[in-house]
N, C-alpha and C positions, 0 to 999 in steps of 0.2 A: 538687710535686701527682703524685698517683700514675701513674706514664708504665706504663699496662696493656702494650704491645705486647712492651716488656724486662722484665716480670717472668715469674718461673715461672709453667707456666700452671694455674690455680687457678681452675675454675670456682664460680662463686660459690653454688653448690651448697652447698659445703663447709663445716661446720660452725665453722669458724673462718677464714671468709673476711673479711676486713678487719682482723685482726687483726695490728699489726702485733709484729714481734721482734727485738730486738740479741741476739746472742749473743755473748759475748764470747768466742774460740777457748781450747779445753779439751780436755782428753782424755777420753775414754768417755763420763762418764754425762751431759756437759754437751752434747755435741754429738748422743746418742741424742734427750735431753729436748727438744732444736729439731730435730729430725728427726719427734718426733712430731706436735709443733704445725704444724710444715711438711708432712706431711703428710696433716692436716686441714684445710689452707688459709690458714694464718695464711703471710702476707707475712715470712720468716723473713731477718736479713743477719748473717753472720758475717763477725764485728770480727776479721778476724788481726791477729797483729802483720808487721812488716816484713821484706823479705829473706830469705820464706820460697821456696825452691823448688816446683814443682809434687809432686814427691814428697816432700817433706817436709808438703804439705798433706795427703796421701793418707794418710802415715803416722801423721799427728795426728788428723785425722777422715775416717774412713770413713763418717760417719753424715754425710752432707751434702747426701743428695739433697732437691731442690725449697729449696735457699739459694742464697743470693748472697754474692759474698764482697767488703769493705771492708776495703784494707790501712791499717791507722792506729797511728801511733807514738804510746802515752797513755804514756810516757814525759817526752815534750814536752808542756810546759803548751799551748801548739797543739792538739796532739794530745786531750789532755785536756778541750780548750775542745770540740770538736769533737763525742766523744762527747755529752759534755752536751747541746748542742744538739740534736742526735739523737733524746737522752733527750727532749725537750720534746718530738717529736712520735711517740715509740713508746709502746707499749700495754704492754709487756713487755720486761725485761731480764730477762737468763740470766746470774751472775756465778759464775764456779767458783775463784778464786782463796782462796786462806784470811784467816783471820781478819785485817784491817789492812792489806789494798793497798789495796785502792779508799780507802779512807781516808786514807791516804799522797798517794793521787792525788787526793786532792780530788773523790772522783766517789761518795762515801757515800750510804748512801738518805737521810740527813737533808739532806742536798745535793737530791738530783735532785728527791725527791719537792719540794722546795720551790721547784723549778723545773717541775714537772710534778706535783701533785698526785694525777691521777689513775692515773701509773705504777704495775705490779706488777714489783718488785723482788725479783727471786728468789737468793736466795744461796745455791748447792749446793754443799757441804761436805761431808769425810770425817766430824769431829770437829761441826761445827756450830760455831756463833757465839761461845759462851758456854765455859766449863769448863775443866780442867785444858790437854787438849787442842787448845785451840781455833787456837793456835799451831803445832801439831807435823804434820811430813809422816807418812803415810799411802797405804796403798794396798787396796782390795778387801779382803783377810785380815787386816787390821787392822783396818778394823770390822768385819769377822765377829765377828773375836775376840773385841772389845768388847760386841757385842752379847749374848752368850749363844750363837747362833746356831751358831756354829762348835764349841761343845759337842757338837752334839748328831749331829755328821757325821762318818761311819767307818763300817771295819766289828771287829766284833771283834779284839781285840786290837790293835790298827790306832790311831795317830797319828789326830785329826780332819786332814778335808782340805777344803778349799774347792774347790766345782765352780766351776773355771775363775774368771771375775771377773764372771759373772752375779747373785750377791745382793745383792753391797752395793753395788755400781759401779752397772751397769743396775737391776735392780728396785728395789733401795732407795734409789738415786738419783736415774736420770734418769726412771724410770716414777713413781715420787714425785712429784720435783720438777714433772712438768708437769701431776698429778693435781693440786697445791697450785695454779699459776697456773689451770689450767680454774675451780678453784672459788671462785679470789680474782675472776678477771676475771665470773663469774655473782655475785659478791658485790657485782662496782663496780657491776652492772649497776642494783643497789636505791641505791645510796648511794652512787653517783659518785665513789669515790674510791679509792685506790690503797692498796696496801700490802706490806710485807717479807716476804718468806717466807725460813724458815732453817730450811733443808733440811739436814737433814744423816744421811747416809748410814747410822751408827751406827744412829738413832733410824730413818731409813725401814726397814732391815733387820728390827728388833727389830722394828718394826709389822707388819711382814708372815710375820712367825713368830709374834702371835698365838694363835696356833693350836695353838701349841708349847704358851706360857706356862698357857694357861687350858686346858690339855687333860691339866695335870699329876696335877688328882686321881681322872683316870679310871684310872689304871694305865699308861698306853699305852708310859710313858717309864722303870717302876718298875726297866726290868732294865737294866745296864749297857749304854754306846753300841755299837751291834751287835749288840743278842740281844734289840730293842722287835721290835714288830709292822709298823710302818713303815720300821725300820733296817736293813733289808736280815738279821732275826736271824729273818723267817719264809720258810720257805719256798714259801709261796705267793707272796710282795711278794719276786721278785729275779729278776737276770737270768741267764740261763743259756745257754751255747756251744752249737752245733749244730754238726753232723759236717762242714758245710762251713768253719768259721773266724768264721761269724756270730754275733747272738744275737736269743734270744726274752726279751720281758719279759714277766714274769708279777704281775699284781694280783687273785688271784682271792681277797677280803676273806670276802664274803661265803659263807653256807653253802651258797644256790644257783650261784653263780658255782663257786666249789672243788668242786664235785661235778661240775660239768663240765669244769673241768680234770682232773681222776683219769679222769673217761672218756677226753678226748681223749689221756690218757695211756696209755690202754692196761690203767688198773689197776682191781682193787677196793674200793670203799670198804668194804668191810664185814674188811676183810684189813687194812687199816689203821690207826695210831692214833685218835684222835680230833684232828682239824684244830688243835684250841688246845692240845695237848697241848705244852707249852713243852716237856718234854726231850726229847723225839721230834723235836724241828725239824733239830734237825744231823744227825741221820740219815736224815730224810726229805730236806734238800735232795741229800745226796749219793744218793738214789735218783731224785730229780727230774731230777740233771745229768743220770746216765749216762743216761736216757731218752734226755735233750734232745740229747746229743750221736751220738744212732742216726742221725737225718735231718737234711735240710738246713735252713735258712730257711725254701724254700719250701714244702717238705713240709707242714713243722708250721704253715704257714701254711695251706695246704688244709686241714690238718686243722680250725682252731683259729678265719679269717675266719668261718661262718656261724655260728657259737655265741656263748654271753654267755661266754666262762671269763674273759673280761679277759686273753686272751693277742694280742700283739701285735709284728710286729718292731721289732729296734732299729733303725732308717734310721742309714744314711750320710747327708750333706746330698744328695748324688748321689742316691741313692736316692730320701731323702722328696721331694723336688720333682717326682719321675716315678712316686712312686706313684698309683694309682689314686683313694682317697680326694682327696689333695692336688689331686689333678688336677681333678677333680669339683667341685671349692671353688673351683678358681683360688688357692689358696693361698700360690704365689710367683710372681714374676712376674720379668719381664728389662727392664732398662733399654736405650736404643741400643746402650752400647758390648757389651749380650750378658751382663751381670752379673748371674745370679741371687740373688735376696734375697726374704724372706718378708712379705706382703704386709701394707700397714697394719691391724693388730686393737686394737680388735670391729668388725664391720664395722656400719654403721647402715644403717638401710632407707631414708631419706629424705635424707640428706643424706651418704652415703658418703665418706670418702676417696679422694681418687683421684690417688695418689703419683706425683711427675714420675717420666719417663723418660729426661730429659737425663743425660749426664754431671753429674760432681760440679764445683765452680766450684772454678779457679785462685784461688791465693789474689791478690787484687787486682784481679781480672777484672770485678767490677762497681763501682769505686771511683766513678767518673765518673757513674752513670747513680745509683747512689743518693743519693749527698751533692745532685745536682740534685734528684731527688725529694722529698730534706727541706728544701728549700728556698734551698741553698749556689747563688751564684752561680758565671757562668763562670771569672770574676775572681779570684773566692774561692779556688774549686779549683785555680787555677794560682797563687796564690800558698801554696796547702798545700804544691803538687808542688814550688818551688822552693825550700820551705822542708823538703824531704824527711820531712813530715808523713805523707804520703801515702803510695802507692802503685798505681798502677796496672799490670798486666799486659797488652802490646801481645803480645793472638794470634796477628796477621799474622806480626808477627817470627818469634810462635816454632813457625809450620806449617813 
């Protein structure tokens, strides 16, 4: 039975209230997937490995908001049996291991769905469950490369570059997997049946890049990398350094927006080359750069904020959460330890996310209470402790 008093604060108004999620501890994409579900009301349990310090936990999962931690040794048969039993009462399992790992543990989808036909078994991996690279190691940059998207990213005469690990890990991985889970839950409401989600980060980021694929016939990418409209080729779709070492972002694509950009820069449109004169773009970039370098970021904001020139400041994290627009929308939140992070998105009018403000869980902090909720007896829990199959963190001893 679910013990409300010990669970994260989650009002019944949230969209995923009552959904039980087991997230096997992993790196980056799976934790984001679990946090998204938790932010919108799901009861997310992170199943951690044994003998991890709180510091190790924080390094491995900085996206633990709203989750609880159960420390379990899946390599022991008793531990695998515990997870199988937990899955019998769960709605979702998020599994981030390479192809074949869960099968070797006797915890593959054919086993767990036989025990619980309603289970949504989400497999989140870089290369997917089949194919030449299914058992290979990789990271965001490798998945991005194989998707074709990386070939489009980079400036003229430079190597392709990956924008940190946002695209494949988080957008193509964590977010796409969360979307797949919600879709599968929606379908289950009609069929009563669970299913397996094969969430490949390569395919996720390729799908994210559908516009790039489907717009090739429009001529948007006919020039070499870094010389096109949206990849830093155009002077009106670029970032420029200001006199105080900060930057402004310019996205004045449409003629009416471009006109306002030119006006704000103090130039005369009649004295300039046509906006889409590709041969003049390099020269225009230099002209724009020299003008932006003459004023501070704040001065440019005072010029462009009241216009539709599509010119905005490039904000640091520190400046982003204090910017007037973001403050008016409460776009950033602060938790009890004082950490600032983005508010869950999108905003739902009737069942909005209410993210937990509590600190992230320590490894094993909630082991006993979770097992009790999932139907284990105190005697069974004591036996698992004595067999070193589970761990419980003694918070009093740590304070």
